[in-house]
C-alpha positions in Angstrom: 106.1 118.6 78.3 102.8 120.1 77.3 99.6 119.8 79.3 98.4 117.4 76.5 101.2 115.0 77.5 100.6 115.4 81.2 99.1 112.4 83.0 97.6 114.7 85.7 96.0 117.0 83.1 94.5 113.8 81.5 93.0 113.0 84.9 91.8 116.5 85.5 90.1 116.5 82.1 88.7 113.0 82.7 90.5 111.5 79.8 92.2 109.2 82.2 90.7 107.3 85.2 91.4 108.2 88.8 90.0 107.4 92.2 88.9 110.8 93.4 89.1 111.6 97.1 88.3 115.3 96.9 87.6 117.9 94.2 86.9 121.6 94.1 87.0 124.2 91.4 90.8 124.5 91.8 92.1 121.3 93.4 91.8 117.6 92.9 92.9 114.9 95.4 93.3 111.3 94.0 94.6 108.0 95.1 98.2 107.4 94.0 98.4 104.4 91.6 101.9 103.5 92.9 101.3 104.1 96.6 104.1 104.2 99.3 101.5 102.8 101.7 97.8 102.0 101.3 95.9 105.3 101.4 98.6 107.4 99.6 96.8 110.4 98.1 98.0 113.1 95.6 96.7 116.7 95.9 97.1 118.6 92.7 95.9 121.8 91.1 93.5 121.5 88.2 95.7 123.9 86.2 98.9 122.6 84.6 101.4 124.3 86.9 104.7 122.4 86.8 106.7 124.1 89.7 106.0 125.1 93.2 106.7 128.8 92.3 103.9 128.6 89.7 101.3 128.3 92.5 99.8 131.5 93.7 99.3 131.8 97.5 95.6 131.0 97.4 96.1 127.9 95.4 99.0 126.7 97.5 96.9 127.4 100.7 94.0 125.4 99.3 96.3 122.5 98.4 97.7 122.4 101.9 94.3 122.7 103.4 93.1 119.7 101.4 96.3 117.8 102.4 95.5 118.6 106.1 92.0 117.3 105.7 93.1 114.1 103.9 95.7 113.6 106.6 93.0 113.9 109.3 90.8 111.5 107.4 93.6 109.0 107.1 94.1 109.1 110.9 90.4 108.6 111.5 90.0 105.9 108.9 90.5 102.1 109.3 93.5 102.4 107.0 96.7 101.9 109.0 98.1 105.3 109.9 100.2 105.9 112.9 101.6 109.1 111.3 101.4 111.0 108.0 104.0 112.4 105.7 103.5 115.3 103.3 106.0 115.3 100.4 106.4 117.8 97.6 109.1 117.3 95.0 110.0 120.5 93.0 112.2 119.7 90.1 114.1 116.7 88.7 116.9 117.0 91.3 114.2 116.7 94.0 112.8 113.5 92.4 109.8 115.2 90.7 108.7 112.7 88.2 105.4 114.2 86.9 105.9 117.9 86.1 102.5 119.0 87.3 102.6 120.3 90.9 101.4 117.7 93.4 101.6 117.1 97.1 101.8 113.6 98.4 99.9 112.7 101.5 100.7 109.2 102.8 100.0 107.3 106.0 103.0 105.9 107.9 103.3 103.1 110.3 106.1 101.1 111.9 108.1 99.0 109.4 106.1 100.3 106.4 109.3 100.2 104.3 109.5 103.9 103.6 112.9 105.5 104.4 114.4 108.9 104.0 118.1 108.8 103.3 120.3 111.8 103.8 123.6 112.9 105.1 122.4 114.4 108.4 124.8 116.0 110.8 127.1 118.1 108.6 127.1 120.6 111.4 127.8 123.8 109.5 129.3 126.7 111.5 127.1 129.6 112.7 129.0 131.8 110.2 127.9 129.5 107.3 124.3 129.4 108.6 124.3 133.2 108.9 125.7 133.6 105.4 123.1 131.2 103.9 120.3 133.0 105.8 121.5 136.4 104.4 121.6 134.9 100.9 118.1 133.7 101.2 116.8 137.0 102.8 118.2 138.9 99.8 116.1 136.7 97.5 112.8 136.6 99.5 109.8 138.3 98.0 106.8 139.5 100.0 104.0 137.0 100.1 101.7 137.4 97.1 101.1 136.0 93.7 103.8 133.7 92.3 106.4 135.5 90.2 105.9 135.4 86.4 
């Protein structure tokens, strides 16, 4: 997908309509048109960056800061919000549908219909956890700009 085909790029470029909650030079926060609950907001970079690894540290930090502010606004607002979820899908296997980085911020309340299904409780051994930790440590990079 090119940025010309990207719905979020169309919104950033004002070719498509959006209900804007926040905007800065680098980040845009808009109402989701298919919300999980009323008040569901998407926080996205203005630049077409498809994957989480494409975000540099400053941009990722700004997106998270905007998400925090939106979450606080949801909690203060008259919109029903007994809790807040942040959700980031990175890749098709993680249910990313629009391949332009975006962070979901949505209010939660009892019986709101949202569920998270998983196979919790696989109870791996300490040896397996240690091996997985070692594998990840070997691949970690120092904090800094995203890899090219």
